[in-house]
FIZATI-485110 format. One record per atom (N, C-alpha, C, CB): residue in three letters; atom name; x, z, y. Coordinates in pm, 1 decimal. Glycine has a CB too. Example, Ala and Ser with C-alpha at 12.3 -4.5 7.8 and 13.67 -1.06 7.14 Angstrom:
{res:ALA&atom:N&east:1319.0&up:780.0&north:-569.0}
{res:ALA&atom:CA&east:1230.0&up:780.0&north:-450.0}
{res:ALA&atom:C&east:1320.0&up:780.0&north:-330.0}
{res:ALA&atom:CB&east:1130.8&up:904.6&north:-447.3}
{res:SER&atom:N&east:1285.0&up:708.0&north:-225.0}
{res:SER&atom:CA&east:1367.0&up:714.0&north:-106.0}
{res:SER&atom:C&east:1290.0&up:787.0&north:3.0}
{res:SER&atom:CB&east:1408.4&up:572.5&north:-59.8}
END
This chain:
{res:MET&atom:N&east:81.8&up:953.2&north:-394.5}
{res:MET&atom:CA&east:128.6&up:969.6&north:-243.3}
{res:MET&atom:C&east:-22.5&up:999.4&north:-210.1}
{res:MET&atom:CB&east:213.8&up:820.5&north:-152.9}
{res:THR&atom:N&east:6.2&up:1121.9&north:-99.8}
{res:THR&atom:CA&east:-93.4&up:1176.3&north:-20.7}
{res:THR&atom:C&east:-76.8&up:1205.4&north:118.9}
{res:THR&atom:CB&east:-128.3&up:1280.2&north:-73.5}
{res:MET&atom:N&east:-165.5&up:1193.2&north:191.0}
{res:MET&atom:CA&east:-166.6&up:1242.0&north:333.2}
{res:MET&atom:C&east:-273.1&up:1345.8&north:375.0}
{res:MET&atom:CB&east:-183.8&up:1125.7&north:421.0}
{res:GLU&atom:N&east:-203.8&up:1465.4&north:383.9}
{res:GLU&atom:CA&east:-274.8&up:1591.1&north:444.8}
{res:GLU&atom:C&east:-268.5&up:1585.9&north:585.6}
{res:GLU&atom:CB&east:-213.5&up:1725.7&north:400.8}
{res:THR&atom:N&east:-183.9&up:1562.3&north:632.6}
{res:THR&atom:CA&east:-167.0&up:1588.3&north:778.1}
{res:THR&atom:C&east:-133.6&up:1468.4&north:866.1}
{res:THR&atom:CB&east:-60.6&up:1687.6&north:796.4}
{res:CYS&atom:N&east:-193.1&up:1423.7&north:947.7}
{res:CYS&atom:CA&east:-171.8&up:1279.6&north:1034.9}
{res:CYS&atom:C&east:2.0&up:1305.8&north:1120.6}
{res:CYS&atom:CB&east:-338.8&up:1261.3&north:1187.3}
{res:PRO&atom:N&east:79.8&up:1204.9&north:1061.4}
{res:PRO&atom:CA&east:238.2&up:1217.4&north:1120.9}
{res:PRO&atom:C&east:182.1&up:1184.1&north:1264.9}
{res:PRO&atom:CB&east:380.4&up:1090.1&north:1050.3}
{res:LYS&atom:N&east:97.5&up:1136.6&north:1327.6}
{res:LYS&atom:CA&east:104.6&up:1091.8&north:1460.9}
{res:LYS&atom:C&east:43.6&up:1212.6&north:1533.5}
{res:LYS&atom:CB&east:28.8&up:950.5&north:1486.5}
{res:CYS&atom:N&east:-71.9&up:1266.2&north:1499.9}
{res:CYS&atom:CA&east:-163.0&up:1376.2&north:1621.6}
{res:CYS&atom:C&east:-141.4&up:1514.9&north:1569.2}
{res:CYS&atom:CB&east:-358.4&up:1351.1&north:1631.5}
{res:SER&atom:N&east:-123.2&up:1512.0&north:1413.2}
{res:SER&atom:CA&east:-63.1&up:1640.8&north:1330.7}
{res:SER&atom:C&east:-249.7&up:1716.4&north:1311.4}
{res:SER&atom:CB&east:94.0&up:1769.6&north:1460.8}
{res:SER&atom:N&east:-351.6&up:1612.6&north:1328.7}
{res:SER&atom:CA&east:-499.1&up:1664.9&north:1272.8}
{res:SER&atom:C&east:-478.9&up:1662.1&north:1093.0}
{res:SER&atom:CB&east:-649.5&up:1535.2&north:1334.4}
{res:SER&atom:N&east:-565.3&up:1759.9&north:1041.3}
{res:SER&atom:CA&east:-598.9&up:1754.9&north:888.3}
{res:SER&atom:C&east:-730.0&up:1689.8&north:884.2}
{res:SER&atom:CB&east:-605.0&up:1903.1&north:812.6}
{res:LYS&atom:N&east:-800.6&up:1644.0&north:976.2}
{res:LYS&atom:CA&east:-936.3&up:1567.9&north:966.6}
{res:LYS&atom:C&east:-869.0&up:1413.9&north:900.2}
{res:LYS&atom:CB&east:-1029.1&up:1551.6&north:1148.6}
{res:ILE&atom:N&east:-859.5&up:1389.3&north:761.9}
{res:ILE&atom:CA&east:-806.6&up:1300.2&north:701.4}
{res:ILE&atom:C&east:-896.5&up:1200.7&north:569.6}
{res:ILE&atom:CB&east:-694.6&up:1375.5&north:661.1}
{res:GLU&atom:N&east:-942.5&up:1108.8&north:590.0}
{res:GLU&atom:CA&east:-1042.6&up:1018.9&north:502.5}
{res:GLU&atom:C&east:-964.2&up:951.2&north:393.5}
{res:GLU&atom:CB&east:-1119.2&up:900.9&north:592.3}
{res:VAL&atom:N&east:-990.1&up:949.0&north:269.1}
{res:VAL&atom:CA&east:-930.8&up:900.0&north:152.8}
{res:VAL&atom:C&east:-1020.8&up:766.2&north:107.8}
{res:VAL&atom:CB&east:-926.2&up:1021.1&north:39.0}
{res:GLY&atom:N&east:-985.0&up:664.7&north:113.6}
{res:GLY&atom:CA&east:-1050.1&up:560.5&north:53.9}
{res:GLY&atom:C&east:-952.1&up:449.7&north:19.6}
{res:GLY&atom:CB&east:-1157.8&up:514.2&north:140.1}
{res:TRP&atom:N&east:-1027.0&up:286.3&north:-12.1}
{res:TRP&atom:CA&east:-934.2&up:178.9&north:-56.2}
{res:TRP&atom:C&east:-966.6&up:67.9&north:38.2}
{res:TRP&atom:CB&east:-951.7&up:135.2&north:-212.7}
{res:ILE&atom:N&east:-872.5&up:1.4&north:45.3}
{res:ILE&atom:CA&east:-888.7&up:-116.0&north:112.7}
{res:ILE&atom:C&east:-964.8&up:-221.8&north:26.8}
{res:ILE&atom:CB&east:-756.5&up:-163.6&north:155.5}
{res:LEU&atom:N&east:-1050.3&up:-281.3&north:101.8}
{res:LEU&atom:CA&east:-1171.4&up:-355.5&north:9.9}
{res:LEU&atom:C&east:-1145.9&up:-501.6&north:94.6}
{res:LEU&atom:CB&east:-1368.9&up:-272.5&north:26.1}
{res:SER&atom:N&east:-1147.4&up:-617.5&north:-10.3}
{res:SER&atom:CA&east:-1152.2&up:-753.3&north:44.2}
{res:SER&atom:C&east:-1246.7&up:-828.9&north:-44.0}
{res:SER&atom:CB&east:-1010.1&up:-822.0&north:50.2}
{res:ALA&atom:N&east:-1296.4&up:-947.1&north:34.5}
{res:ALA&atom:CA&east:-1394.3&up:-1025.5&north:-53.1}
{res:ALA&atom:C&east:-1312.4&up:-1084.0&north:-154.5}
{res:ALA&atom:CB&east:-1477.7&up:-1138.1&north:22.8}
{res:GLY&atom:N&east:-1182.4&up:-1142.8&north:-131.5}
{res:GLY&atom:CA&east:-1089.8&up:-1180.0&north:-260.3}
{res:GLY&atom:C&east:-1009.6&up:-1084.4&north:-289.4}
{res:GLY&atom:CB&east:-1002.5&up:-1297.4&north:-248.8}
{res:LYS&atom:N&east:-878.6&up:-1124.1&north:-338.1}
{res:LYS&atom:CA&east:-798.7&up:-963.6&north:-382.4}
{res:LYS&atom:C&east:-688.0&up:-960.1&north:-242.0}
{res:LYS&atom:CB&east:-681.0&up:-968.3&north:-585.4}
{res:ILE&atom:N&east:-634.8&up:-846.7&north:-240.3}
{res:ILE&atom:CA&east:-552.4&up:-786.7&north:-177.5}
{res:ILE&atom:C&east:-424.0&up:-849.2&north:-211.7}
{res:ILE&atom:CB&east:-564.1&up:-655.4&north:-198.3}
{res:ALA&atom:N&east:-337.1&up:-911.0&north:-127.1}
{res:ALA&atom:CA&east:-246.7&up:-949.8&north:-171.5}
{res:ALA&atom:C&east:-70.6&up:-916.2&north:-89.1}
{res:ALA&atom:CB&east:-300.5&up:-1079.0&north:-183.9}
{res:PHE&atom:N&east:9.5&up:-911.6&north:-161.1}
{res:PHE&atom:CA&east:121.9&up:-834.1&north:-86.8}
{res:PHE&atom:C&east:266.8&up:-951.2&north:-118.2}
{res:PHE&atom:CB&east:143.9&up:-643.4&north:-169.9}
{res:ARG&atom:N&east:311.9&up:-996.2&north:3.9}
{res:ARG&atom:CA&east:412.3&up:-1109.4&north:4.4}
{res:ARG&atom:C&east:551.9&up:-1038.1&north:43.5}
{res:ARG&atom:CB&east:368.0&up:-1234.7&north:117.3}
{res:SER&atom:N&east:638.1&up:-1008.9&north:-64.1}
{res:SER&atom:CA&east:784.0&up:-963.4&north:-19.5}
{res:SER&atom:C&east:839.7&up:-1076.1&north:80.0}
{res:SER&atom:CB&east:892.3&up:-946.8&north:-158.6}
{res:ASP&atom:N&east:932.2&up:-1038.0&north:155.9}
{res:ASP&atom:CA&east:1006.6&up:-1121.0&north:238.1}
{res:ASP&atom:C&east:1134.6&up:-1186.2&north:162.9}
{res:ASP&atom:CB&east:1047.1&up:-1039.1&north:359.1}
{res:ARG&atom:N&east:1135.6&up:-1153.6&north:21.5}
{res:ARG&atom:CA&east:1231.9&up:-1200.8&north:-63.8}
{res:ARG&atom:C&east:1175.4&up:-1269.7&north:-163.8}
{res:ARG&atom:CB&east:1310.3&up:-1106.1&north:-112.5}
{res:LEU&atom:N&east:1037.0&up:-1276.3&north:-186.6}
{res:LEU&atom:CA&east:995.6&up:-1350.9&north:-297.3}
{res:LEU&atom:C&east:917.9&up:-1479.7&north:-236.7}
{res:LEU&atom:CB&east:904.7&up:-1258.9&north:-395.7}
{res:PRO&atom:N&east:919.3&up:-1575.8&north:-252.4}
{res:PRO&atom:CA&east:843.2&up:-1717.7&north:-216.3}
{res:PRO&atom:C&east:681.5&up:-1699.8&north:-236.6}
{res:PRO&atom:CB&east:900.3&up:-1851.0&north:-326.4}
{res:TYR&atom:N&east:608.8&up:-1601.0&north:-295.8}
{res:TYR&atom:CA&east:475.3&up:-1606.1&north:-306.6}
{res:TYR&atom:C&east:437.8&up:-1478.9&north:-329.3}
{res:TYR&atom:CB&east:428.4&up:-1693.1&north:-400.5}
{res:PRO&atom:N&east:320.8&up:-1484.7&north:-309.2}
{res:PRO&atom:CA&east:218.0&up:-1325.3&north:-260.2}
{res:PRO&atom:C&east:200.6&up:-1299.3&north:-413.3}
{res:PRO&atom:CB&east:19.3&up:-1345.5&north:-149.0}
{res:PHE&atom:N&east:180.4&up:-1159.4&north:-434.0}
{res:PHE&atom:CA&east:129.8&up:-1101.7&north:-571.1}
{res:PHE&atom:C&east:8.4&up:-1053.5&north:-539.6}
{res:PHE&atom:CB&east:215.9&up:-988.7&north:-639.4}
{res:THR&atom:N&east:-100.5&up:-1074.1&north:-597.9}
{res:THR&atom:CA&east:-247.0&up:-1057.8&north:-609.6}
{res:THR&atom:C&east:-298.6&up:-943.2&north:-673.5}
{res:THR&atom:CB&east:-300.6&up:-1161.5&north:-674.6}
{res:GLY&atom:N&east:-380.3&up:-875.4&north:-667.0}
{res:GLY&atom:CA&east:-462.7&up:-785.9&north:-748.9}
{res:GLY&atom:C&east:-444.7&up:-664.7&north:-738.7}
{res:GLY&atom:CB&east:-456.0&up:-804.3&north:-868.6}
{res:GLY&atom:N&east:-363.9&up:-602.3&north:-672.5}
{res:GLY&atom:CA&east:-312.9&up:-454.1&north:-662.0}
{res:GLY&atom:C&east:-432.2&up:-381.5&north:-583.9}
{res:GLY&atom:CB&east:-156.4&up:-439.8&north:-573.5}
{res:ASN&atom:N&east:-415.8&up:-266.7&north:-615.6}
{res:ASN&atom:CA&east:-554.3&up:-153.4&north:-538.9}
{res:ASN&atom:C&east:-449.3&up:-101.7&north:-424.7}
{res:ASN&atom:CB&east:-637.4&up:22.1&north:-668.1}
{res:VAL&atom:N&east:-500.4&up:-86.8&north:-314.6}
{res:VAL&atom:CA&east:-439.2&up:-36.5&north:-219.4}
{res:VAL&atom:C&east:-530.9&up:123.4&north:-169.7}
{res:VAL&atom:CB&east:-429.0&up:-162.9&north:-108.3}
{res:ARG&atom:N&east:-448.3&up:229.9&north:-176.7}
{res:ARG&atom:CA&east:-511.3&up:335.2&north:-128.4}
{res:ARG&atom:C&east:-479.0&up:391.3&north:0.7}
{res:ARG&atom:CB&east:-501.1&up:421.2&north:-211.2}
{res:THR&atom:N&east:-552.3&up:400.0&north:81.0}
{res:THR&atom:CA&east:-559.2&up:410.4&north:228.7}
{res:THR&atom:C&east:-614.2&up:567.5&north:284.6}
{res:THR&atom:CB&east:-665.3&up:286.3&north:279.3}
{res:TYR&atom:N&east:-544.5&up:623.4&north:343.7}
{res:TYR&atom:CA&east:-557.4&up:742.0&north:430.5}
{res:TYR&atom:C&east:-544.2&up:743.9&north:557.1}
{res:TYR&atom:CB&east:-485.4&up:824.5&north:402.0}
{res:VAL&atom:N&east:-722.8&up:749.0&north:617.5}
{res:VAL&atom:CA&east:-743.5&up:718.7&north:794.9}
{res:VAL&atom:C&east:-732.2&up:896.1&north:826.3}
{res:VAL&atom:CB&east:-950.4&up:621.2&north:859.3}
{res:CYS&atom:N&east:-696.0&up:883.4&north:968.1}
{res:CYS&atom:CA&east:-685.6&up:1008.3&north:1050.4}
{res:CYS&atom:C&east:-815.8&up:994.2&north:1119.4}
{res:CYS&atom:CB&east:-552.2&up:1020.2&north:1153.6}
{res:LEU&atom:N&east:-917.6&up:1080.4&north:1133.5}
{res:LEU&atom:CA&east:-1047.7&up:1067.4&north:1205.9}
{res:LEU&atom:C&east:-1029.4&up:1111.5&north:1334.1}
{res:LEU&atom:CB&east:-1159.8&up:1141.1&north:1145.6}
{res:ASP&atom:N&east:-916.4&up:1140.8&north:1384.8}
{res:ASP&atom:CA&east:-903.9&up:1205.6&north:1530.6}
{res:ASP&atom:C&east:-839.0&up:1069.5&north:1622.2}
{res:ASP&atom:CB&east:-781.7&up:1364.3&north:1529.5}
{res:CYS&atom:N&east:-723.9&up:1019.9&north:1554.2}
{res:CYS&atom:CA&east:-650.6&up:914.6&north:1629.0}
{res:CYS&atom:C&east:-634.2&up:751.8&north:1562.2}
{res:CYS&atom:CB&east:-505.9&up:978.4&north:1648.2}
{res:GLY&atom:N&east:-716.0&up:755.9&north:1431.8}
{res:GLY&atom:CA&east:-729.7&up:615.2&north:1370.0}
{res:GLY&atom:C&east:-594.2&up:579.6&north:1327.6}
{res:GLY&atom:CB&east:-788.8&up:502.5&north:1471.8}
{res:TYR&atom:N&east:-488.9&up:664.3&north:1294.5}
{res:TYR&atom:CA&east:-331.8&up:644.5&north:1194.1}
{res:TYR&atom:C&east:-393.4&up:596.4&north:1063.5}
{res:TYR&atom:CB&east:-222.3&up:814.8&north:1156.4}
{res:THR&atom:N&east:-350.4&up:505.4&north:1018.6}
{res:THR&atom:CA&east:-367.4&up:477.2&north:906.3}
{res:THR&atom:C&east:-248.7&up:435.2&north:810.5}
{res:THR&atom:CB&east:-453.0&up:396.8&north:917.9}
{res:GLU&atom:N&east:-255.5&up:501.5&north:667.1}
{res:GLU&atom:CA&east:-137.6&up:487.0&north:570.2}
{res:GLU&atom:C&east:-193.8&up:445.3&north:445.0}
{res:GLU&atom:CB&east:-53.1&up:619.1&north:549.3}
{res:SER&atom:N&east:-101.1&up:337.2&north:401.3}
{res:SER&atom:CA&east:-141.3&up:254.0&north:267.1}
{res:SER&atom:C&east:-78.5&up:290.5&north:156.8}
{res:SER&atom:CB&east:-116.0&up:112.1&north:272.4}
{res:TYR&atom:N&east:-83.7&up:285.3&north:36.4}
{res:TYR&atom:CA&east:9.5&up:285.6&north:-87.2}
{res:TYR&atom:C&east:-81.0&up:188.2&north:-191.8}
{res:TYR&atom:CB&east:40.9&up:460.3&north:-153.6}
{res:ILE&atom:N&east:34.8&up:95.2&north:-263.7}
{res:ILE&atom:CA&east:-25.6&up:53.6&north:-361.5}
{res:ILE&atom:C&east:-19.9&up:111.6&north:-502.8}
{res:ILE&atom:CB&east:4.4&up:-54.6&north:-359.7}
{res:ASP&atom:N&east:-115.1&up:62.6&north:-584.3}
{res:ASP&atom:CA&east:-104.8&up:166.1&north:-700.3}
{res:ASP&atom:C&east:43.3&up:147.3&north:-812.3}
{res:ASP&atom:CB&east:-259.5&up:141.6&north:-796.2}
{res:ALA&atom:N&east:83.1&up:219.9&north:-872.7}
{res:ALA&atom:CA&east:196.6&up:226.5&north:-917.5}
{res:ALA&atom:C&east:204.6&up:107.1&north:-1039.9}
{res:ALA&atom:CB&east:220.8&up:373.6&north:-956.0}
{res:LYS&atom:N&east:96.2&up:63.2&north:-1098.0}
{res:LYS&atom:CA&east:105.6&up:-76.9&north:-1177.8}
{res:LYS&atom:C&east:162.6&up:-208.7&north:-1092.1}
{res:LYS&atom:CB&east:-51.1&up:-116.5&north:-1230.1}
{res:TYR&atom:N&east:91.7&up:-207.2&north:-945.2}
{res:TYR&atom:CA&east:118.4&up:-328.7&north:-887.2}
{res:TYR&atom:C&east:261.5&up:-317.0&north:-851.1}
{res:TYR&atom:CB&east:26.7&up:-361.3&north:-770.6}
{res:LEU&atom:N&east:314.1&up:-186.5&north:-813.6}
{res:LEU&atom:CA&east:438.7&up:-181.9&north:-731.3}
{res:LEU&atom:C&east:544.6&up:-201.5&north:-856.4}
{res:LEU&atom:CB&east:458.2&up:-26.9&north:-634.0}
{res:GLU&atom:N&east:543.7&up:-165.5&north:-1000.3}
{res:GLU&atom:CA&east:597.5&up:-198.9&north:-1122.5}
{res:GLU&atom:C&east:605.4&up:-363.2&north:-1114.1}
{res:GLU&atom:CB&east:505.2&up:-137.3&north:-1246.3}
{res:LYS&atom:N&east:490.6&up:-449.2&north:-1120.6}
{res:LYS&atom:CA&east:472.1&up:-549.3&north:-1113.8}
{res:LYS&atom:C&east:592.1&up:-642.8&north:-1008.4}
{res:LYS&atom:CB&east:338.8&up:-539.6&north:-1086.8}
{res:ILE&atom:N&east:561.2&up:-589.3&north:-887.0}
{res:ILE&atom:CA&east:690.7&up:-623.5&north:-749.5}
{res:ILE&atom:C&east:823.8&up:-616.6&north:-798.7}
{res:ILE&atom:CB&east:696.4&up:-502.9&north:-612.9}
{res:LYS&atom:N&east:844.6&up:-470.8&north:-870.0}
{res:LYS&atom:CA&east:984.0&up:-444.9&north:-908.9}
{res:LYS&atom:C&east:1056.7&up:-536.6&north:-994.4}
{res:LYS&atom:CB&east:990.2&up:-327.7&north:-970.1}
{res:SER&atom:N&east:936.4&up:-562.4&north:-1099.9}
{res:SER&atom:CA&east:993.7&up:-628.2&north:-1204.0}
{res:SER&atom:C&east:1008.9&up:-782.5&north:-1149.9}
{res:SER&atom:CB&east:903.6&up:-609.4&north:-1338.2}
{res:LYS&atom:N&east:952.7&up:-833.8&north:-1078.3}
{res:LYS&atom:CA&east:952.2&up:-959.6&north:-1023.7}
{res:LYS&atom:C&east:1086.4&up:-989.1&north:-978.7}
{res:LYS&atom:CB&east:855.8&up:-972.3&north:-918.6}
{res:LEU&atom:N&east:1123.2&up:-883.8&north:-866.9}
{res:LEU&atom:CA&east:1236.0&up:-887.1&north:-786.0}
{res:LEU&atom:C&east:1391.3&up:-869.9&north:-883.3}
{res:LEU&atom:CB&east:1209.7&up:-761.0&north:-673.1}
{res:ALA&atom:N&east:1364.4&up:-791.6&north:-967.9}
{res:ALA&atom:CA&east:1481.3&up:-785.2&north:-1086.1}
{res:ALA&atom:C&east:1515.0&up:-897.2&north:-1133.3}
{res:ALA&atom:CB&east:1450.6&up:-712.2&north:-1205.2}
{res:SER&atom:N&east:1407.9&up:-980.9&north:-1195.0}
{res:SER&atom:CA&east:1413.1&up:-1107.0&north:-1270.5}
{res:SER&atom:C&east:1467.4&up:-1209.4&north:-1163.1}
{res:SER&atom:CB&east:1262.6&up:-1150.5&north:-1334.7}
{res:ASP&atom:N&east:1471.9&up:-1209.6&north:-1044.0}
{res:ASP&atom:CA&east:1501.3&up:-1294.8&north:-954.0}
{res:ASP&atom:C&east:1632.5&up:-1223.9&north:-939.0}
{res:ASP&atom:CB&east:1402.4&up:-1315.2&north:-833.7}
{res:GLY&atom:N&east:1691.9&up:-1167.2&north:-975.8}
{res:GLY&atom:CA&east:1825.0&up:-1078.2&north:-931.6}
{res:GLY&atom:C&east:1859.6&up:-1011.5&north:-853.9}
{res:GLY&atom:CB&east:1905.0&up:-1115.0&north:-914.7}
{res:GLU&atom:N&east:1734.4&up:-968.7&north:-786.0}
{res:GLU&atom:CA&east:1702.5&up:-887.8&north:-670.6}
{res:GLU&atom:C&east:1734.5&up:-766.8&north:-722.2}
{res:GLU&atom:CB&east:1561.3&up:-895.4&north:-614.9}
{res:PRO&atom:N&east:1811.1&up:-605.9&north:-650.4}
{res:PRO&atom:CA&east:1799.9&up:-465.1&north:-682.4}
{res:PRO&atom:C&east:1657.1&up:-438.1&north:-672.2}
{res:PRO&atom:CB&east:1884.1&up:-372.6&north:-590.6}
{res:SER&atom:N&east:1654.8&up:-390.1&north:-783.1}
{res:SER&atom:CA&east:1498.4&up:-285.0&north:-789.9}
{res:SER&atom:C&east:1505.0&up:-161.9&north:-726.7}
{res:SER&atom:CB&east:1449.5&up:-234.6&north:-944.3}
END
């Protein structure tokens, strides 16, 4: 996934980076009772208005989808 133009203000001044944490970033699905940790979060920030958009990496996404499927949830 990428963001080349800000969907809020249409600026093309986009900075790309990662969300960092002293610990691990965790995602908690509303459908699962516990968080998943250890995923990389790629983030795009508009330098004009501050709009931020983030995506987790493919391996982390597959881990979440696999757990949802094993719990009987649609993937």
